[in-house]
N, C-alpha and C positions, 0 to 999 in steps of 0.2 A: 874722860869719858863725856861726851856731848848728851843731853838729856835724848835723844834720839836713840844712840849707844847703847846707854842705860836701859831703854825700853826695851831694846830688842836684845841684849844680853838675858835682863829678866824673860824675854820671851823664853829663850834656849832653855833657862835653869828651871823655867817649866813646865818644859817638855818632858811626855811621861815613857817611859820604857818601850811603850810601844813605838812611839814617834821616830826614840832616838834607834834601837837597834832593828826592829822589824819592817819598819813605811820601807825606809829603803829598798829590802828585796822584793816586799811585795809590789812595788812602785817597777823596778827590773822585771820583775816578772809579767808585770802590766804591757810593759813594752814591750817583751818577747815576745809571751806567747799566742800574742795573733798571727806573726809572723814565723814563729818558731817551733808552736805543736799542735795548733788550735784544732787542724784537720785533721792531723795526720799523716798528709802530704810532706812535709816536710820533714818526720822524722825517716820517711820510708826512702826519701831522695837522699839524706844523707848519710844514713846511717845501718840501711836495711842492706846495702847493696859490699858489706863488709861482712853481713851473718850475725847471728843472735848473739855472738860474745860480742865480735869485731865490733858492734854496734854500741855496745855497754859500755867498752872501753871507749870509744870515740863519745860516747855523752859523758862518761866522768873527768877526760882531758877536757870537755869546753864548760864543766862546769868549774872545771881547777883555773882556765884560764878565767873565764867570768869572775871568780871571788877574788883573785889577784888585783887584776887590772879593775874591778869595781874598789877596792882595799885602796889602791894608790891611785886613782880621781880621785876618789873622794878626800883622800888629801894633800891631794893637788889643790883641789876644789878652797877648799879651807884656808890654805896658806894662802892664796891668792886673791881670797876673796867674790869668786864667782857664783854666781847663784842661774846662770844661762849658759848656753856650749859657746855662746862666741866671748863671752869674757873670757869662758876659760882655756877655748883657744888663741884669743891674741895673747893668753900668759904661755900659752908651751908653742905656740909656731908663731909668735910675732905677727908681721903683716903677711904670711904665706896661711895666714886664720881662714882666710877666703876658702881654701881649697876643700876644707873641710865642709862648709857650708854647701858648696856645690854637690859635693858627694852626700850632703844629706839630703838637698835637696831632692835628687836621683831618690833616693831608701824612700824618702815622703811617697813619691809618687809612688812607687811599685808597691811600697805593703797599701796601700790604701785603693788600690785598683785590686789587688788581693782581697785584700777586707771585703771590696765591695763586693765582688764575683763572689766570694764566702758566705757573704750573706744573700744573696741572693741567691747562692746553689741551698742555705738552709730553711728560706723561702717556700722554694718551690718542692722541699724533701718535704719537709715537716708539715707545713700547711698546707701545700698546694696551689699556692700564691705564684703570680707570674715576680720572675726573679729581681724587677724593678720595686718591687711590693719590700725587699730585705734590704735593697742598697738604699734604699729612700732613708726605712726606717734606722739605718745604722749611719746617716748622715746625721737625723733629725738630733739623736743621741749623742752623737760626739758635738755637735755643735752645741748643744744644750751644757754640757756638762764642761765645756770649753768657753763659757762663755761668764761666768763667775770665779774663773782662776783658782790659786792654789788649792782654798777649802773645799770644792766643790768637785776637786781631780782626786784630792786626799783622799775626801769620803769614797770617790768609786773605788780607790783600788782598795782600799780596806774593807770594804763588804763584796766585792765582787769575789774580795781574792777567800773570802770563807767559804762564799759559795762555791768556787770552784776549786779547793782543797777536798772540802766537803764530796763533789760529785765526782773527781778522782777516786778516790778511796773508794769511795760505794763500787765504782768504775771495775776497781781490781779486788776487790773482793766478790764480786757477781761475776766476773773472769774465773777466779779459781776454784770456785764453785761449780760455775758451772760446765769448765773446759778446759779448768787445772790439768789435766791429763795432757791435754794437745800443746800445752805451752809448755811443759814439760820435756814431750816427745820435739817440740820445736828445738830446744835448746841441744837437743841429742845430735840432730839432721847436722849433718858434714855439712860444711860451708866455708867458702875464702873469708878467713879473717884480714887479709892484706886489704890497706888503703884508710882502717881506722882511724888513722894518727892523722891525714889529710882531712880528711871528711868531720872529725871533730874540730881540728883547725877551723878547717871554713867555718863551719855551724857557729862558732863561738866568736869569728871573725866577723859575720855579717849583724849578729845578736847583741854581740858588747855596744854597741854604742848606744845600747838603753842607757848605762854605767853614765854615762855624759849627758844623756836627755833627760836624767828625771834629777838633776844639780838644786831645782827647787827643794824638794825635799828636805836638804840637807840643811836646811836653817833652823830645824829643832836639836841639831847637833852643842852638844855641849864641850867636847874633846874630840882631842886626835885618835885617844884609844877609841872612839863612840867610831869614826870613820874608818877605823879596820875591823871592829866588831863587825860593825855593820857592813861593811864593803864584805868580810870575808863568809859570815853564813849568808849574803844575797844569793852567790848561785848556788849550794845546794837547796833556797827555796823557791827557785826560779829553775831548776832541773827537778826538784819531783814531783811533780805531777806529769810530765813527759817521760820519767823514766818507770813511772808503772803504766803510762799508757804506751809504752815501747814494752813494756813485760806480755800485755794483753794480748798486741801483735802478731807477738810470736806462736802466738795458737794457730795464725792460719800464717803462716812463713812456709815458702813464698809468696805465695798469688799474691797475697794481702800487699803487694811493693807496688801491684799494677793497676790499685784501685783509686780515681781521681781521689774520692774522698773516704781515706782507708776506715774515719769515727763512723761514719756511717754505714761501711760494709761491719766494720765489728760490734754495732749495737746492735742490726739485725740477725747478727747471728747469737744475741744473748736471747732474743725473743720478749725481750719485756716495751711494749709501747709508751705505758709512764716513763720507764727511766729513759728512753729513747727519745721523747722529747724533752725532760729535764734536759739531758745531756747536749740540746742544740739549742735549747734555750740557754746554756751553760756558754759554749763554743761563743753565742750569739755575745756573750755578756763580754766575754775574753776580747773577740774584737772591737767591741766599746771601749773599753778600759786601752785597748793594745792605741787603738785610732785615735783618743783622750790624748793618752801619754805623747804622740809623737805631734798632734796639733798643739796640746801647749808649752813644749818647747818652741814654737816658732812665734806664739803667743808672747812668751817672757823673753825673747829674743826681741823679736819688735817693743816691749813696751819697757825693755831696757832700754834701748834706741830713744824711742818718744822722750822717755824720762829727761836724758842729759840734753838733745835738743829742744824738747818744749819745756823743760822746769815742769810736768805737767801728767798725770797720771793715765796708760793707756783705759777708757771703761769698760765695761762689759758691752755698749752698743758694737766698739769697733772692733772687740775678740772678738763677737756674733759673726760679723761683718768676713772677718780675715780667715775665720774658722771655714766660712760658707764658700768665699772663695776658692779653697783650697781644697777641700772636697769635692767640690763641682768640677774643678778641672780635670783631680787624680783621678775621680773612679770613673769617667766617661771612657777612660783608659780600659776598665773593667767589661765594656763592651766591646773593642776589635781583639782583645789578647783574652788566649784561656787562661785558665788557673795553674794548670799544670807547667806551660811554658814559661810565665811568667816568673818562677822560683828557678825554675833548673836555668833560664837566661841571663835572670837580670841577679839573683842575691847573689853568685860567686863571684862575679865581678865587683858587685859590693862591698864582697870582706876581702879583698885584696886592696883596695881602697883604704879602707876603715882601718886595715892592721898597718897599711903602710901612713897614714898621716894622721892616727891616733895612736893608739898600740904602741906602736916601736918607739917614736918619738916622747909618750907618756914614761917607755919604761928605760929610755937612756937618759934625756933630757930634762923631764920630771924627775927620775928618782932622784941625778946630780943634783937640782936643784933644790929638791927636799931636802937634802942634805947638808946642801950651804948655809939657805936662808928659813930653817921652817922656823928660827932663832932670831930673827932679824925681820920677818915681818909680822904685823900685828895678827891674832888670831880672827879668825874666822866666827862673825858673829851672827846668830839670826837676825834676817831683815824683815820689817815689818808687810802684810802682805799689803800690796796697793792696788789690787784690784776690788 
């Protein structure tokens, strides 16, 4: 093994259990939550139409899909030594790798537009500020964390996760104590449970892209066992806050399905201005980590290509410039299209794209190659941060 390879292997051996097992799940949650359930609009769109119990069934199905796909993704990435999505799909799809990148660019445009609109709505509702203030604040935060590469992004995932799980746990406690009887009554309301499987599959499809977006955090894994364990627990880690949120929403089913920001409506029912503000700040932090994860994946893809072609490291100024170009272009969409329309018209199409070019090839071609080549390919070792 070369000196660089020995240093990389030593870095993996020195990784903590948090970095090996929990960080991937926190990172997956980070990418998912902003476009997945931060505002509650997405839960209303994909799960409430199937009723309380059907909605929960759909969420559990989506969670299981996330766990399975994440575990196989992490194993395949280790086998081929991929730390960015382009390397991953070059190994999985060959010359057709660019099809995923087209879908991912569409995904970036949509989610950043959604995030910008949501941040603007939070600024207006929580602070009475103009929506553009929230959008610009989010852009500045994403640009800042994306500038400094992996270490900065991983710290963001870690600390925002602690905030997020704590706030969702507190939300569930307050909701059960404040209107737990309504939650029970909501689950007792007769409702059609059909369509839950399609809702769960669609929701899982457009969100599971997070498993391949977070490949940089796999640098801490020591073995295939790490990859499997981290992948399997990533699903529950990513879905647990959503399930807690959904249970709280059932207290006001079915009317809450019509709210543009179900989270804001639910917080208003709690009657606690302090917690309302805390929750809004948590949502902003969730949007920040989701947006940062999406932009960081592009930076890592460009950094790899830059290193191959120029033999040089992509520096912080270049990372910041790329981030600002992406953010400025994508968030302009938020001024023209409403939040609900973006989610309803864009995410379903993206789900089918990612299921076709990512999940299906991974669970067929990828599994076959894992079975045939796992012992023939040098194990993936952690790579030193180049940023």
